[in-house]
C-alpha positions as CSV (number, residue, x, y, z in Angstrom):
1,M,26.1,-34.7,-1.9
2,K,25.1,-34.2,-5.7
3,Q,21.6,-34.5,-4.7
4,K,21.9,-31.7,-1.9
5,I,23.2,-29.6,-4.5
6,I,20.5,-30.2,-7.0
7,L,18.0,-29.9,-4.3
8,Y,19.4,-26.4,-3.1
9,I,19.6,-25.3,-6.6
10,L,16.0,-26.3,-7.4
11,L,14.8,-24.7,-3.9
12,N,16.4,-21.2,-4.9
13,F,15.0,-21.5,-8.3
14,M,11.3,-22.0,-6.8
15,L,11.9,-19.1,-4.3
16,I,12.9,-16.8,-7.1
17,M,10.0,-17.7,-9.2
18,L,7.8,-17.3,-6.4
19,A,9.2,-13.9,-5.5
20,S,8.8,-12.9,-9.1
21,C,5.1,-13.8,-9.3
22,S,4.3,-11.4,-6.4
23,N,3.4,-8.1,-7.6
24,I,3.8,-5.7,-4.8
25,R,3.9,-1.6,-5.4
26,E,3.9,1.7,-3.5
27,P,1.0,3.9,-3.6
28,Y,0.9,7.6,-4.1
29,I,0.1,9.4,-0.9
30,V,-0.4,13.0,-0.1
31,L,-2.0,15.0,2.6
32,K,-5.4,16.6,1.9
33,E,-6.3,20.1,3.3
34,N,-8.3,18.4,6.1
35,G,-4.9,16.5,7.4
36,Q,-6.2,13.2,6.1
37,P,-4.0,11.2,3.5
38,C,-5.0,10.6,0.0
39,I,-4.0,7.3,-0.8
40,S,-4.1,6.5,-4.4
41,I,-2.6,4.7,-7.4
42,P,0.4,6.7,-8.8
43,R,-0.2,8.4,-12.3
44,S,2.6,6.2,-13.6
45,E,0.5,3.2,-13.6
46,D,-1.6,4.9,-16.4
47,M,1.2,5.4,-18.6
48,L,-1.0,5.9,-21.8
49,R,-3.1,8.3,-19.9
50,T,-6.3,6.4,-20.7
51,N,-7.9,7.2,-17.4
52,R,-8.4,3.2,-17.0
53,P,-10.2,2.1,-14.0
54,F,-8.6,-0.1,-11.3
55,N,-10.8,-2.4,-9.4
56,I,-10.1,-2.2,-5.8
57,T,-10.7,-5.6,-4.1
58,S,-9.6,-4.8,-0.6
59,T,-8.3,-2.3,1.8
60,H,-6.5,-2.8,5.0
61,I,-5.1,-0.6,8.0
62,Y,-2.9,-1.9,10.7
63,Q,-1.5,-0.1,13.5
64,T,1.9,-1.0,14.2
65,S,2.3,-0.2,17.7
66,I,-0.4,-2.3,18.9
67,R,-0.2,-5.1,16.2
68,S,-3.8,-4.9,15.5
69,Y,-6.0,-4.4,12.3
70,L,-8.0,-1.3,12.6
71,S,-10.0,-1.7,9.5
72,E,-10.4,-4.4,6.7
73,K,-12.8,-4.0,3.9
74,Y,-13.3,-6.6,1.0
75,Y,-15.1,-5.9,-2.3
76,P,-15.9,-9.6,-3.4
77,E,-19.2,-8.8,-5.2
78,E,-19.5,-5.1,-5.6
79,Q,-17.2,-3.4,-7.8
80,Y,-15.2,-0.5,-6.5
81,Y,-13.3,1.4,-9.4
82,V,-10.7,4.3,-9.0
83,K,-8.6,5.7,-11.5
84,A,-4.9,6.9,-11.0
85,Q,-4.5,9.6,-8.4
86,E,-8.1,9.4,-7.3
87,C,-8.1,8.9,-3.7
88,I,-9.3,5.6,-2.3
89,D,-12.0,5.6,0.4
90,F,-10.6,3.6,3.5
91,E,-13.5,4.8,5.6
92,Y,-11.0,5.6,8.4
93,H,-9.8,8.8,10.3
94,F,-6.2,8.7,10.6
95,Q,-4.7,10.1,13.9
96,N,-1.5,12.0,14.3
97,D,1.4,10.2,15.8
98,I,0.3,6.8,15.1
99,T,2.2,4.5,12.7
100,Y,0.0,2.7,10.2
101,D,0.5,0.2,7.8
102,I,-1.9,0.7,4.9
103,A,-2.6,-1.8,2.0
104,F,-4.9,-2.3,-0.6
105,R,-5.3,-4.6,-3.7
106,T,-6.2,-4.1,-7.1
107,Q,-7.4,-6.5,-9.8
108,E,-7.1,-6.2,-13.4
109,K,-8.8,-8.6,-16.1
110,G,-6.0,-10.7,-17.5
111,K,-3.2,-9.4,-15.5
112,G,-3.9,-10.8,-12.0
113,G,-3.9,-8.9,-8.6
114,T,-1.3,-6.1,-7.5
115,S,-1.0,-5.5,-3.6
116,W,-0.2,-1.8,-2.7
117,I,1.5,-1.1,0.6
118,A,3.0,1.5,2.7
119,T,3.6,2.7,6.1
120,I,2.7,6.2,7.2
121,R,2.4,8.5,10.1
122,I,0.7,12.2,10.6
123,V,2.9,14.5,12.6
124,K,2.7,18.2,13.4
125,D,5.8,20.3,12.7
126,K,7.0,23.0,14.9
127,D,4.6,25.6,13.3
128,G,1.5,23.1,13.9
129,N,1.3,22.2,10.2
130,S,0.6,18.4,9.4
131,Q,3.4,16.6,7.9
132,L,2.9,13.2,6.1
133,L,6.1,10.6,6.9
134,I,6.1,7.6,4.7
135,D,7.8,4.4,5.0
136,N,11.3,4.7,6.6
137,E,10.4,8.3,7.9
138,A,7.2,7.0,9.4
139,N,9.2,4.4,11.4
140,S,11.9,6.9,12.8
141,D,11.7,8.4,16.1
142,N,13.7,11.4,14.8
143,V,10.8,13.8,13.6
144,N,11.3,17.4,13.1
């Protein structure tokens, strides 16, 4: 019995350690005038306002309704750098009324990698204007 308790405590400790090692953040997303999303790293990530570059190592777009990857791009050899609030080029035309999971990964020297993940959907409101829904709103069927 004592061994099971020790094993249980050890497993919980390992899970907590693994969870704390993963670095997942939410990107900053707005609609551009052309109705396409501008997906970027939030200004708050560059707290000292040094305009430091973030190395993008991959981008991913997943359509949730058909459970399929629509686009995956990796930058293993070529360097792709962006600054905070600079739109990341996903090289994809997002359509209205489709829910997408988008993700990208950044790598910083000496800091490891960070995953940036969000769920988005672009809808038209009653007046025909494009509206961006993010995360829980994007998954909701109750849209104005």
